[in-house]
C-alpha positions as CSV (number, residue, x, y, z in Angstrom):
1,X,126.0,180.3,137.3
2,X,125.3,181.3,133.5
3,X,125.0,177.1,132.8
4,X,122.7,176.7,135.3
5,X,120.4,179.2,134.3
6,X,120.5,177.8,131.1
7,X,119.7,174.5,132.0
8,X,116.6,175.7,134.2
9,X,115.1,177.3,130.9
10,X,115.8,174.3,129.2
11,X,113.9,172.4,131.4
12,X,111.2,175.0,131.8
13,X,110.9,175.1,128.3
14,X,110.7,170.8,127.7
15,X,108.2,171.2,131.0
16,X,106.0,173.8,128.9
17,X,106.1,171.1,125.8
18,X,105.0,168.3,127.5
19,X,102.3,170.6,128.7
20,X,101.7,171.5,125.3
21,X,101.5,168.6,123.7
22,X,99.2,167.1,126.3
23,X,96.6,170.3,125.9
24,X,96.2,169.6,122.4
25,X,95.7,165.8,122.8
26,X,93.1,167.0,125.3
27,X,91.5,169.8,122.8
28,X,91.2,166.4,120.4
29,X,87.3,166.2,120.0
30,X,86.0,163.1,121.1
31,X,89.1,161.2,122.5
32,X,89.5,161.0,126.2
33,X,92.0,158.5,127.8
34,X,89.3,155.7,127.8
35,X,87.2,156.2,125.1
36,X,87.0,157.0,121.5
37,X,83.4,158.5,120.2
38,X,82.4,157.9,116.8
39,X,79.3,158.9,114.7
40,X,77.4,156.2,113.5
41,X,74.1,157.3,111.2
42,X,72.3,155.1,108.5
43,X,68.6,155.3,107.7
44,X,66.7,153.4,110.2
45,X,63.4,154.6,109.2
46,X,61.2,155.5,105.8
47,X,61.3,153.8,102.6
48,X,65.4,153.1,102.5
49,X,65.6,151.9,105.6
50,X,66.3,148.2,104.1
51,X,69.5,150.6,102.8
52,X,70.9,151.1,106.3
53,X,68.8,149.3,109.5
54,X,71.1,146.4,109.5
55,X,74.2,147.5,108.1
56,X,74.3,149.7,111.1
57,X,73.3,147.0,113.6
58,X,76.5,145.1,112.2
59,X,78.8,147.9,112.3
60,X,77.7,148.4,116.1
61,X,77.7,144.7,116.6
62,X,81.8,144.7,115.0
63,X,82.6,148.0,117.4
64,X,81.4,145.9,120.4
65,X,83.3,142.8,119.8
66,X,86.1,145.4,119.7
67,X,85.3,146.9,123.2
68,X,85.4,143.1,124.7
69,X,88.5,142.6,123.2
70,X,89.6,145.5,124.8
71,X,89.4,148.3,122.6
72,X,91.8,150.2,120.6
73,X,95.2,150.9,122.7
74,X,93.6,150.5,126.3
75,X,90.3,152.9,124.6
76,X,86.7,151.8,124.4
77,X,84.5,152.7,121.4
78,X,81.5,154.9,122.3
79,X,78.6,155.4,119.9
80,X,76.3,158.3,119.3
81,X,73.6,156.9,116.6
82,X,71.6,158.8,114.4
83,X,68.9,158.0,111.9
84,X,69.3,159.8,108.2
85,X,66.4,158.2,106.5
86,X,68.2,158.0,103.5
87,X,67.9,162.0,102.8
88,X,69.8,164.6,102.4
89,X,68.6,167.4,104.7
90,X,68.0,164.9,107.9
91,X,72.1,162.9,106.9
92,X,73.3,166.5,106.7
93,X,71.3,167.8,109.9
94,X,72.7,164.3,111.6
95,X,76.8,164.8,110.7
96,X,76.3,168.6,112.0
97,X,75.0,166.8,114.8
98,X,77.7,165.0,115.8
99,X,79.9,166.8,115.0
100,X,79.0,170.4,116.8
101,X,76.8,168.8,119.7
102,X,78.2,165.5,120.4
103,X,82.0,166.1,119.6
104,X,82.6,162.8,117.9
105,X,86.4,162.2,116.8
106,X,85.2,160.6,113.4
107,X,81.8,159.7,111.4
108,X,81.1,156.4,110.2
109,X,77.8,156.2,108.5
110,X,75.9,156.8,105.1
111,X,73.6,154.0,102.8
112,X,72.4,156.6,100.0
113,X,74.8,158.1,97.8
114,X,73.0,161.6,97.2
115,X,72.8,162.0,101.3
116,X,76.1,161.2,101.9
117,X,77.5,163.8,98.9
118,X,75.4,166.5,100.2
119,X,77.8,166.4,103.3
120,X,80.9,166.7,101.5
121,X,81.1,170.6,102.1
122,X,80.3,170.6,105.9
123,X,82.6,167.8,106.4
124,X,85.6,169.6,104.6
125,X,85.4,172.5,106.5
126,X,85.0,170.7,109.8
127,X,88.0,169.2,108.8
128,X,86.6,165.7,110.4
129,X,87.1,161.9,108.7
130,X,84.1,160.4,107.3
131,X,84.4,157.0,106.3
132,X,81.3,156.4,105.1
133,X,79.2,152.8,105.1
134,X,77.6,151.4,102.1
135,X,77.3,154.4,100.0
136,X,79.0,154.3,96.8
137,X,79.2,158.3,97.3
138,X,81.1,158.9,94.0
139,X,80.0,162.1,94.2
140,X,82.2,162.9,97.8
141,X,85.1,160.6,96.4
142,X,85.8,162.3,93.5
143,X,88.1,164.2,92.8
144,X,89.5,163.0,96.1
145,X,88.9,164.8,99.7
146,X,91.2,164.7,102.3
147,X,88.6,163.9,104.8
148,X,86.3,161.4,102.8
149,X,86.7,157.4,102.6
150,X,84.0,155.4,101.0
151,X,83.0,153.2,98.2
152,X,83.2,149.7,100.8
153,X,80.0,148.2,99.4
154,X,81.5,149.2,95.5
155,X,81.5,152.5,93.9
156,X,79.0,153.2,91.2
157,X,81.8,153.5,88.3
158,X,82.8,149.9,89.6
159,X,79.1,148.7,89.5
160,X,78.8,149.7,85.9
161,X,81.6,148.7,84.4
162,X,81.5,145.8,86.3
163,X,78.3,144.6,85.1
164,X,79.6,145.1,81.4
165,X,82.7,142.9,82.2
166,X,80.3,140.2,83.6
167,X,77.6,140.6,80.6
168,X,80.3,140.1,78.0
169,X,82.9,137.8,79.7
170,X,80.3,135.0,81.0
171,X,77.1,135.5,79.1
172,X,79.2,136.3,76.0
173,X,76.8,139.4,75.0
174,X,77.8,141.5,72.8
175,X,74.9,144.4,72.4
176,X,73.9,145.1,75.8
177,X,70.8,146.7,77.2
178,X,71.5,149.2,79.4
179,X,68.7,151.4,82.3
180,X,70.1,153.5,84.2
181,X,68.7,156.7,86.0
182,X,68.3,160.1,84.7
183,X,70.6,161.7,87.6
184,X,74.5,161.9,88.8
185,X,74.3,157.9,90.0
186,X,73.2,157.1,87.1
187,X,75.8,159.2,85.3
188,X,78.3,157.5,87.4
189,X,78.1,153.7,86.1
190,X,77.0,154.8,82.9
191,X,81.2,156.3,82.4
192,X,82.4,153.7,83.7
193,X,79.9,150.8,81.8
194,X,80.8,152.8,78.3
195,X,84.7,153.0,79.1
196,X,84.1,148.7,79.9
197,X,82.5,148.4,76.6
198,X,85.2,150.1,74.6
199,X,88.0,147.5,76.3
200,X,85.8,144.8,74.3
201,X,85.7,146.0,70.3
202,X,82.3,145.3,68.9
203,X,80.4,145.3,71.9
204,X,77.8,148.2,72.2
205,X,75.3,149.6,74.6
206,X,72.0,150.7,74.3
207,X,71.3,152.9,76.7
208,X,67.4,153.9,78.3
209,X,67.5,156.6,81.4
210,X,64.5,156.9,83.8
211,X,63.8,158.9,86.5
212,X,64.4,157.7,90.5
213,X,60.7,158.2,90.2
214,X,59.5,156.4,87.4
215,X,56.0,154.8,87.8
216,X,55.2,153.0,84.3
217,X,58.4,151.4,83.0
218,X,56.5,150.6,79.5
219,X,58.4,152.6,77.2
220,X,62.1,151.6,78.3
221,X,61.3,148.4,78.4
222,X,59.9,148.5,75.2
223,X,62.4,150.6,73.5
224,X,65.2,148.0,74.8
225,X,62.8,145.3,73.1
226,X,62.6,147.1,69.6
227,X,66.9,147.3,70.2
228,X,66.7,143.7,70.4
229,X,70.0,143.2,73.1
230,X,71.5,140.2,74.3
231,X,71.1,141.1,77.8
232,X,69.4,143.9,79.7
233,X,71.2,145.5,82.6
234,X,69.8,147.6,85.1
235,X,71.8,150.0,87.6
236,X,68.4,151.4,89.1
237,X,67.2,151.3,92.8
238,X,65.1,149.0,94.2
239,X,61.0,150.0,93.1
240,X,62.3,151.1,89.3
241,X,64.1,147.9,89.1
242,X,60.8,145.8,90.2
243,X,58.8,148.0,87.9
244,X,60.9,147.6,85.2
245,X,61.4,143.4,85.8
246,X,57.9,143.1,86.0
247,X,56.8,145.0,82.9
248,X,59.4,143.0,80.9
249,X,58.3,139.7,82.0
250,X,54.3,141.1,80.9
251,X,55.6,142.0,77.4
252,X,57.3,138.3,76.9
253,X,61.1,139.4,77.4
254,X,63.5,135.9,77.8
255,X,67.0,137.2,78.1
256,X,68.9,137.7,80.4
257,X,68.5,140.4,83.2
258,X,71.3,141.4,85.4
259,X,70.5,143.7,88.5
260,X,72.9,146.0,90.0
261,X,73.4,145.8,93.9
262,X,72.0,148.8,94.5
263,X,68.6,147.2,93.7
264,X,68.4,144.3,95.4
265,X,67.8,145.3,99.1
266,X,65.5,142.9,99.7
267,X,65.1,139.7,97.6
268,X,61.8,138.4,99.4
269,X,60.3,141.7,98.3
270,X,61.5,141.8,94.9
271,X,59.9,138.4,94.6
272,X,56.5,139.9,95.1
273,X,57.1,143.2,93.6
274,X,58.0,141.2,90.2
275,X,54.9,139.4,90.4
276,X,56.4,136.1,91.5
277,X,59.2,133.9,90.3
278,X,58.0,133.4,86.7
279,X,59.5,136.9,86.2
280,X,62.8,135.5,87.4
281,X,63.7,132.4,84.9
282,X,66.7,133.9,83.5
283,X,68.0,136.6,86.6
284,X,71.3,137.5,87.8
285,X,72.1,139.6,90.5
286,X,75.4,141.4,91.3
287,X,76.8,141.4,94.9
288,X,80.2,142.8,96.8
289,X,80.4,140.3,99.4
290,X,83.0,137.1,99.4
291,X,80.1,134.4,99.1
292,X,76.9,133.8,100.1
293,X,75.6,133.3,103.5
294,X,76.3,130.0,103.7
295,X,79.6,130.0,102.4
296,X,82.0,128.9,105.6
297,X,84.0,132.2,105.0
298,X,80.8,134.3,106.0
299,X,79.7,132.1,108.6
300,X,81.3,134.2,111.6
301,X,79.6,137.5,110.1
302,X,75.6,135.4,110.5
303,X,76.5,133.7,113.4
304,X,77.7,137.0,115.1
305,X,74.3,138.6,114.0
306,X,72.1,135.8,115.6
307,X,74.4,135.8,118.6
308,X,73.6,139.4,118.6
309,X,70.0,140.0,117.5
310,X,68.3,136.9,117.9
311,X,64.7,139.1,117.9
312,X,65.6,140.2,114.8
313,X,67.4,136.6,112.6
314,X,63.8,134.9,113.7
315,X,62.4,137.4,111.7
316,X,61.7,136.9,108.0
317,X,63.7,139.4,106.3
318,X,66.0,139.6,108.3
319,X,69.1,139.7,108.2
320,X,68.6,142.1,104.9
321,X,70.7,141.8,102.1
322,X,73.4,145.0,102.9
323,X,73.6,143.3,106.5
324,X,77.5,142.3,106.0
325,X,78.7,145.3,104.3
326,X,78.5,147.0,107.8
327,X,81.5,145.2,108.7
328,X,84.3,146.5,106.5
329,X,83.5,149.9,107.1
330,X,83.9,149.5,111.0
331,X,87.1,147.3,110.3
332,X,88.6,149.9,108.6
333,X,88.2,152.6,110.9
334,X,89.5,150.2,113.7
335,X,92.8,149.5,111.7
336,X,93.0,153.6,111.1
337,X,92.4,153.8,114.8
338,X,95.5,151.1,115.8
339,X,97.7,152.4,112.9
340,X,97.4,155.9,114.1
341,X,99.1,154.6,117.5
342,X,98.5,155.6,121.3
343,X,98.1,159.2,120.6
344,X,95.2,159.0,118.2
345,X,95.0,162.9,116.1
346,X,92.3,162.9,113.3
347,X,95.5,163.8,111.1
348,X,97.3,160.4,112.1
349,X,94.1,158.8,111.5
350,X,93.8,160.3,107.6
351,X,97.2,159.7,107.1
352,X,96.6,155.8,108.0
353,X,93.8,155.6,105.6
354,X,95.3,157.1,102.8
355,X,97.7,154.4,102.3
356,X,95.1,151.7,103.5
357,X,95.0,147.8,102.3
358,X,92.7,145.3,104.6
359,X,91.7,142.4,103.3
360,X,88.4,142.4,105.4
361,X,87.5,138.6,104.3
362,X,84.0,140.1,103.8
363,X,83.7,142.0,100.4
364,X,84.7,140.2,97.3
365,X,88.0,142.5,97.1
366,X,90.4,144.1,99.4
367,X,89.6,147.5,100.5
368,X,92.4,149.9,99.2
369,X,92.7,153.4,99.4
370,X,96.0,155.5,98.0
371,X,96.0,159.0,97.8
372,X,94.8,159.8,94.9
373,X,91.7,157.2,94.9
374,X,89.5,157.1,98.4
375,X,87.0,154.5,96.6
376,X,87.3,150.8,98.6
377,X,86.5,148.3,96.6
378,X,86.1,147.7,93.0
379,X,84.8,144.2,92.6
380,X,81.4,142.2,92.2
381,X,80.5,138.3,92.4
382,X,77.1,137.6,90.3
383,X,74.7,135.2,91.0
384,X,71.9,133.3,89.5
385,X,68.3,133.6,91.2
386,X,65.3,132.5,89.9
387,X,63.4,133.8,93.2
388,X,63.8,130.9,95.7
389,X,67.6,129.6,95.2
390,X,70.6,131.8,95.0
391,X,73.5,130.0,92.3
392,X,77.2,131.6,92.7
393,X,78.5,132.7,89.2
394,X,82.2,131.4,89.7
395,X,84.6,134.4,89.2
396,X,85.3,138.2,90.6
397,X,84.1,140.7,87.8
398,X,86.3,144.0,88.2
399,X,86.0,147.7,86.4
400,X,89.2,148.8,84.3
401,X,87.7,152.5,84.9
402,X,90.0,154.7,87.1
403,X,90.0,158.3,87.8
404,X,92.0,161.2,86.1
405,X,92.2,164.4,87.4
406,X,90.5,166.9,84.9
């Protein structure tokens, strides 16, 4: 009799345990038996939309591809899309809405670094996985946060280090002119640029830091011309970059100019803004994809874009330069969800991200995360651009800078 009583009690506990497990699964936000709800966001309007509009389109079409293939462990991806206008206040408001009102399982978004950094405090408080789109987001990645992963395009630290490596290795520069922004964004890339220069004895940097809202580039260009460097590296946003390149041409600059990837959202617009292709006779641009759009390994991305967005693809300027950047973050989200298993939780997804290495075939280097580094991609390629044609420079150029906890 006592034995039967014990058996019944054990059975009751087991049943209760199953019930608790099901309740815990049901309590996980954004998950049902058939769907996984993801919050997708980026600038879809306003002056910064070139950084995110087609990036979101690329992520959407990849998620749709996964759904058509059967989803993830039988669940289809359900997207809730928000416009952040490349603005910190709008992005934080969008993130709060997605988490608190839409109850998404995870966040996948952000194309402007200062905006995504502003969301860090809320994301950590809400304990929701946040996988960036194409923002560098260094301020949210260093020191690493348990909940935030990014730099799928490239971290700003890697931007600066890679550019110096390219200038030294390919352009054989010893004295390097460097114009960055006078904010946290500029500090990140300059930190690694200085580090990289020290790896090459005899290499020096002449730095001019300018406001992101600069309206007249005469002073910094005159200072760089007086310093007489072998090459000029620009890590500014698109508008300041165009002002600097145009002014340099007007002042007779003929040495190489190398523009960071964050300044090249729309090359057609760049040519117009600098006054025509004559300003780009000795000009290079940084990119972080595996190859040019006509490269066979990139063909599937552009073919998919034309299939999903035929009207957009027919318009000048589309797809925008950053379009392909939306694929690797979506691929990473899908892989993390697969690795989390048929009963995913946020904790399981975060555990999968922490040790992920993923060769997307889209970016110049693999997406790689470790417990102490949540910046996914650190490699870049370079193109010579004359205003019309782009020629790929052989090789991939990486930064040697690594984060060290203070």
